[in-house]
C-alpha positions in Angstrom: 62.2 -147.5 162.4 60.0 -144.8 163.9 56.6 -144.2 162.4 57.5 -140.6 161.5 60.5 -141.8 159.5 58.2 -144.1 157.4 56.1 -141.2 156.3 59.3 -139.3 155.3 60.5 -142.3 153.2 57.2 -143.2 151.5 57.5 -140.3 148.9 61.1 -141.4 148.2 60.0 -145.0 147.7 57.1 -143.9 145.4 59.6 -141.8 143.3 61.9 -144.8 143.0 59.1 -147.1 141.9 57.8 -144.5 139.4 61.4 -144.0 138.0 61.6 -147.8 137.4 58.1 -148.0 135.9 57.6 -146.9 132.3 55.0 -144.2 131.8 52.4 -146.3 130.1 49.7 -144.9 127.9 46.2 -146.3 128.3 44.9 -148.2 125.3 41.6 -147.3 123.7 38.7 -148.8 125.6 36.9 -151.9 124.4 33.8 -151.1 122.2 30.8 -153.4 122.8 30.1 -155.5 119.7 26.6 -155.6 118.1 25.5 -158.3 117.8 27.2 -159.6 120.9 29.7 -162.5 120.5 28.5 -166.0 121.5 29.3 -167.3 125.0 32.1 -169.4 123.4 33.6 -166.4 121.7 33.3 -164.3 124.9 35.0 -167.1 126.9 37.9 -167.0 124.4 38.1 -163.3 124.9 38.1 -163.8 128.7 40.9 -166.3 128.4 42.9 -163.7 126.4 42.2 -161.1 129.1 43.3 -163.5 131.9 46.5 -164.4 130.1 47.4 -160.7 129.7 46.2 -159.6 133.1 47.6 -162.2 135.5 50.0 -164.4 133.5 52.1 -162.0 131.3 51.0 -158.9 133.4 50.6 -156.9 130.2 48.3 -154.2 131.7 48.0 -152.4 128.4 46.7 -155.5 126.5 44.4 -156.4 129.5 42.8 -153.0 129.4 41.8 -153.4 125.7 39.0 -155.7 127.0 37.5 -153.1 129.4 34.8 -150.6 128.4 35.2 -147.0 129.2 32.1 -146.8 131.3 32.7 -150.0 133.3 31.2 -150.3 136.8 33.7 -151.0 139.6 32.1 -152.3 142.8 35.3 -151.9 144.8 34.4 -149.1 147.4 38.0 -147.7 147.1 37.8 -147.2 143.3 35.6 -145.1 141.1 33.8 -146.3 138.0 35.3 -146.2 134.6 38.4 -147.7 133.0 40.4 -144.5 133.5 40.1 -144.8 137.3 41.2 -148.5 137.2 44.1 -147.6 134.8 45.4 -144.9 137.1 45.4 -147.3 140.1 46.8 -150.4 138.4 49.1 -149.3 135.6 51.9 -147.8 137.7 52.2 -151.0 139.9 51.0 -154.0 137.9 54.2 -155.0 136.1 56.0 -155.3 139.5 53.3 -157.5 141.1 54.4 -161.1 142.0 51.3 -163.0 140.9 50.6 -166.7 141.5 47.6 -167.9 139.4 45.2 -170.1 141.4 42.5 -170.5 138.8 40.2 -169.0 136.1 36.7 -169.8 135.3 34.1 -168.6 132.8 30.3 -169.2 132.9 27.5 -167.4 131.1 28.6 -163.8 130.9 30.8 -164.0 134.1 34.5 -164.6 134.4 36.5 -165.2 137.6 40.2 -164.8 138.2 41.7 -166.3 141.4 45.3 -165.3 142.2 47.7 -164.4 145.0 49.6 -161.1 145.0 50.8 -158.4 147.4 47.1 -157.7 147.9 46.6 -161.2 149.3 44.5 -163.9 147.8 42.2 -162.2 145.3 39.0 -163.3 143.5 38.0 -160.9 140.7 34.6 -161.3 139.1 33.9 -159.7 135.7 30.6 -159.3 133.9 31.0 -159.4 130.1 28.8 -157.5 127.7 29.2 -157.3 123.9 32.6 -159.0 124.2 33.9 -156.5 126.8 34.3 -156.3 130.5 31.4 -154.1 131.7 31.5 -154.7 135.5 33.9 -155.8 138.2 33.7 -157.1 141.8 36.5 -158.0 144.1 35.1 -157.6 147.6 34.1 -160.8 149.4 34.0 -162.8 146.2 34.4 -166.5 146.1 35.8 -168.6 143.3 33.2 -171.0 141.9 33.9 -174.6 142.7 31.8 -176.3 140.1 
C-alpha cells in the first residue's frame, strides 16, 4: 500500500474504532483523604486500581483513583486527569494486555505489562489515597 493511501484510510479506521467504542463519561476524580490512609490501606487501593486498569481494563473504575491535578511526566501528555482520560478512554478497552507484574512500596506503585505500546512500566505516586503523579518513560520495574 502506498503511503498516501495510508493517510486516506487512517480517518476511516479512527471512525470505525470510535463507532465500536462506547462514548464513556469520565468519573469524578479522586479526592485526597485527610488524614491520609496508611501504607497498607494505600497498597490495597493500588491493588484495586491495578485490577481495574490492566486486568479488567475498566478505565472508568481505574480513573476513580486519579486526582484531577495529577502530574504526568510523559512528554507527550499534559498534566491532569482530563488529559489522560481523553488519550486513554477511547482505546483502553480494545488493548490486548499481558500483565507482567505489580509492586507497591512506600507511596509508589508500579505496573509492568505488555500491550500494543510494547512493554510498559508505569510508576504512580500516591498521596492521600489517590494517584497524584505518573511516570512511564525509561522506568524500570523494581526487582526486590
